[in-house]
NUVEXKE-88499 format. One record per residue: x, y, z of N, C-alpha, C in turn. Coordinates in pm, whole numbers, plus 50000, padded with zeros to 5 digits. Each point is the difference from the previous one (the first is absolute). Layout:
N
SITE/nu/nv/nw/cau/cav/caw/cu/cv/cw
SITE/X/Y/Z/X/Y/Z/X/Y/Z
...
This chain:
128
SITE/nu/nv/nw/cau/cav/caw/cu/cv/cw
SITE/12618/45837/15747/49877/50048/50063/49895/50021/49892
SITE/49875/49980/50036/49888/50016/49908/49890/50082/50066
SITE/49912/50054/49917/49883/50071/50050/49881/49906/49991
SITE/49948/49959/50112/49886/49909/50003/49870/50076/50023
SITE/49891/49938/49960/49868/50059/50015/49917/49902/50081
SITE/49976/50033/50123/49931/49910/50092/49849/50023/49992
SITE/49941/49944/49895/49855/50014/49982/49944/49874/49936
SITE/49897/49947/50061/49929/49885/49946/49851/50030/50011
SITE/49928/49971/49893/49855/50017/50001/49936/49872/49948
SITE/49899/49955/50070/49927/49880/49962/49851/50034/49995
SITE/49934/49961/49895/49858/50026/49983/49920/49937/50114
SITE/49908/50075/50055/49920/49949/50111/49895/49899/49955
SITE/49974/49993/49871/49900/49906/49949/50063/49869/49951
SITE/50096/50009/49908/50056/49879/49939/50142/49967/50046
SITE/50057/50089/50082/50134/49984/50058/50114/50008/49898
SITE/49973/50056/49883/50106/50020/49900/50093/50111/50045
SITE/50128/49983/49973/50097/50105/50026/50006/50094/49880
SITE/50003/50129/50029/50017/50100/49895/50037/50133/50065
SITE/50032/50099/49917/50040/50131/50050/49900/50106/49954
SITE/49912/50046/50088/49904/50105/49965/50071/50136/50000
SITE/50070/50028/49891/50093/50114/49996/49934/50133/49966
SITE/49874/49998/49960/49925/50124/49981/49852/49969/50005
SITE/49920/50103/50019/49855/49982/50006/49954/49939/49867
SITE/49912/49903/50009/49950/49934/49880/50072/49871/49967
SITE/50110/49972/50070/50069/49872/49981/49936/49901/50097
SITE/49915/49916/49944/49927/49902/50080/50070/49865/49993
SITE/49953/49907/50076/50058/49867/50002/50000/49942/49858
SITE/50117/49959/49951/50004/49947/49864/49939/49861/49986
SITE/49969/49937/50112/49941/49866/49995/49847/50005/50007
SITE/49946/50074/50096/49854/50001/50018/49936/50135/49971
SITE/50079/50105/49987/49947/50133/49967/49953/50082/50118
SITE/50015/49947/50122/49957/50074/50118/50077/50132/50011
SITE/49927/50106/50032/50064/50130/50018/50093/49995/50121
SITE/50120/50050/49982/50099/49999/50108/49955/50091/50114
SITE/50024/49955/50123/49964/50080/50117/50101/50112/50024
SITE/50118/49986/49939/50107/50098/50022/50077/50022/49870
SITE/50075/50106/49998/50090/50030/49889/50138/50024/50059
SITE/50098/49938/49941/50139/50020/50043/50079/50037/49875
SITE/50048/50121/49995/50067/50051/49880/50141/49943/49989
SITE/50007/49875/49958/50124/49925/49997/50084/50026/49874
SITE/49943/50058/49898/50071/50019/49873/50127/50081/50018
SITE/49990/50113/50069/50119/50083/50019/50105/49929/50086
SITE/49955/49920/50095/50095/49924/50083/50070/49893/49918
SITE/49927/49933/49913/50061/49900/49913/50103/50065/49907
SITE/49965/50115/49945/50094/50071/49912/50123/50047/50077
SITE/49978/50050/50120/50112/50045/50084/50094/49884/50030
SITE/49944/49886/50033/50081/49882/50030/50076/49955/49875
SITE/49933/49998/49885/50066/49961/49874/50112/50097/49965
SITE/49973/50129/50011/50102/50101/49970/50119/49989/50096
SITE/49972/49971/50125/50106/49980/50098/50087/49881/49959
SITE/49936/49889/49968/50075/49880/49959/50086/50030/49878
SITE/49942/50068/49902/50075/50031/49878/50118/50092/50030
SITE/49979/50096/50087/50108/50091/50037/50113/49931/50074
SITE/49968/49898/50076/50103/49928/50077/50078/49902/49912
SITE/49932/49935/49906/50061/49887/49930/50007/50013/49848
SITE/49926/50093/49942/49995/50010/49855/49898/49904/49938
SITE/49924/49934/50083/49891/49914/49956/49897/49997/50113
SITE/49881/49953/49968/49890/50007/50097/49996/49882/50096
SITE/50030/49882/49952/49988/49881/50083/50115/49994/50100
SITE/49970/50000/50130/50106/49995/50101/50064/49861/50006
SITE/50121/49996/50051/50069/49872/50016/49930/49912/50103
SITE/49943/50063/50100/49925/49928/50102/49875/50082/50032
SITE/49890/49930/50027/49874/50069/50028/49918/49916/50095
SITE/49942/50064/50097/49912/49935/50096/49859/50047/49974
SITE/49909/49909/49974/49859/50035/49981/49932/50006/50135
SITE/49989/50120/50054/49936/50018/50130/49853/50034/49991
SITE/49950/50018/49877/49861/50037/49980/49961/49969/49856
SITE/49873/50015/49970/49955/49979/49862/50060/50107/49909
SITE/50008/50124/50048/50061/50106/49919/50146/49968/49968
SITE/50073/49943/50094/50137/49957/49974/50004/49891/49894
SITE/49907/49907/50008/49991/49891/49901/49982/50059/49860
SITE/49909/50095/49988/49975/50065/49871/50120/50083/49957
SITE/50065/50067/50095/50117/50081/49967/50108/49914/49932
SITE/50031/49886/50057/50103/49914/49942/49960/49957/49859
SITE/49875/49964/49981/49952/49962/49867/50018/50116/49901
SITE/49965/50121/50043/50015/50117/49913/50146/50028/49970
SITE/50088/49987/50098/50143/50022/49977/50050/49907/49891
SITE/49961/49874/50007/50042/49902/49900/49942/50034/49863
SITE/49876/50045/49997/49936/50043/49875/50074/50119/49940
SITE/50032/50100/50080/50069/50119/49949/50138/49964/49945
SITE/50075/49917/50073/50131/49958/49951/49988/49927/49867
SITE/49903/49911/49989/49980/49926/49875/49964/50096/49886
SITE/49917/50097/50028/49961/50096/49897/50120/50080/49950
SITE/50081/50049/50090/50111/50084/49958/50113/49920/49933
SITE/49997/49868/50015/50094/49915/49926/49952/49980/49857
SITE/49869/49998/49979/49939/49971/49870/49881/50093/49981
SITE/50025/50121/49950/49891/50097/49996/49959/50039/49859
SITE/49982/49903/49912/49955/50031/49865/49848/50017/49991
SITE/49932/49983/50112/49854/50019/50007/49972/50114/50096
SITE/49876/50046/49997/49960/50097/50102/50002/49927/50134
SITE/50007/50077/50108/50003/49935/50131/49874/49917/50022
SITE/49885/50055/49966/49876/49927/50026/49994/49869/49921
SITE/50042/50002/49873/50002/49877/49921/50094/49896/50062
SITE/50117/50047/50040/50097/49910/50062/49944/49944/50130
SITE/49941/50086/50081/49947/49958/50130/49887/49898/49984
SITE/49914/50018/49902/49893/49903/49975/50060/49863/49970
SITE/50100/49997/49912/50065/49872/49966/50068/49939/50122
SITE/50072/50081/50075/50072/49954/50118/49903/49942/50103
SITE/49895/50073/50027/49900/49957/50098/49930/49872/49954
SITE/49968/49992/49872/49932/49880/49948/50090/49877/50005
SITE/50131/50019/49997/50093/49887/50006/50031/49958/50144
SITE/49958/50078/50096/50025/49967/50141/49902/49894/50048
SITE/50041/49926/50101/49914/49898/50061/49919/50066/50112
SITE/49871/50009/49981/49914/50067/50097/49928/49903/50093
SITE/50010/49872/49973/49940/49897/50084/49854/50037/50029
SITE/49964/50020/50126/49860/50031/50034/49974/50150/50009
SITE/50094/50081/49949/49981/50146/50003/49991/50059/49860
SITE/49944/49924/49910/49980/50044/49861/49923/50134/49997
SITE/49912/50019/50096/49921/50123/50009/50086/50125/50012
SITE/50124/49985/50043/50086/50116/50028/50071/50055/49876
SITE/49997/49929/49890/50079/50040/49883/49973/50144/49954
SITE/49875/50035/49977/49971/50135/49951/50027/50104/50108
SITE/49978/49963/50124/50028/50090/50112/50150/50033/50006
SITE/50083/49898/49987/50146/50021/50003/50045/50079/49878
SITE/49939/49974/49885/50033/50078/49879/49972/50147/50023
SITE/49884/50031/50057/49966/50141/50027/50100/50064/50096
SITE/50037/49928/50104/50099/50051/50096/50133/50022/49930
SITE/50043/49902/49921/50129/50010/49930/50004/50123/49910
SITE/49893/50025/49927/49996/50117/49911/50003/50131/50078
SITE/49929/50005/50112/50001/50120/50084/50140/50026/50058
SITE/50065/49896/50049/50134/50014/50058/50100/50037/49891
SITE/49990/49936/49884/50092/50026/49890/50007/50148/49966
SITE/49886/50068/50004/49996/50144/49969/50086/50083/50095
SITE/50026/49946/50120/50073/50074/50102/50146/49959/50013
SITE/50045/49908/49915/50139/49955/50010/50094/50108/49948
SITE/50114/50011/50065/50104/50093/49959/50122/49916/49962
SITE/50049/50019/49879/50118/49925/49956/50106/50100/49956
SITE/50122/49960/50030/50113/50080/49952/50029/50116/50079
């Protein structure tokens, strides 16, 4: 069993997907101010902590992407597992390298947004 986050947000101007997780987080593609805020950071951390508690690692054996938040959650789980396997850098340094090595296709605009989310969630992870 997994904890899913059923939330998807798409910019009303450029149709980019992103997570407006706090006031001031605008569309990373066009900069439009978000019409809503959804405090997804604590939910992402809760889901990650749940996964770690169940399996001893963040990435689940099976995962269904039911929303954009779920899509980002799986990416973060994989990032966290990779970091804890090789953690000779700070988390932010590691995350920048990891994100830059990922294939973003037409969502290159999301890189810094995902980095910010990853750093916020990382602060809330509980290990051990």
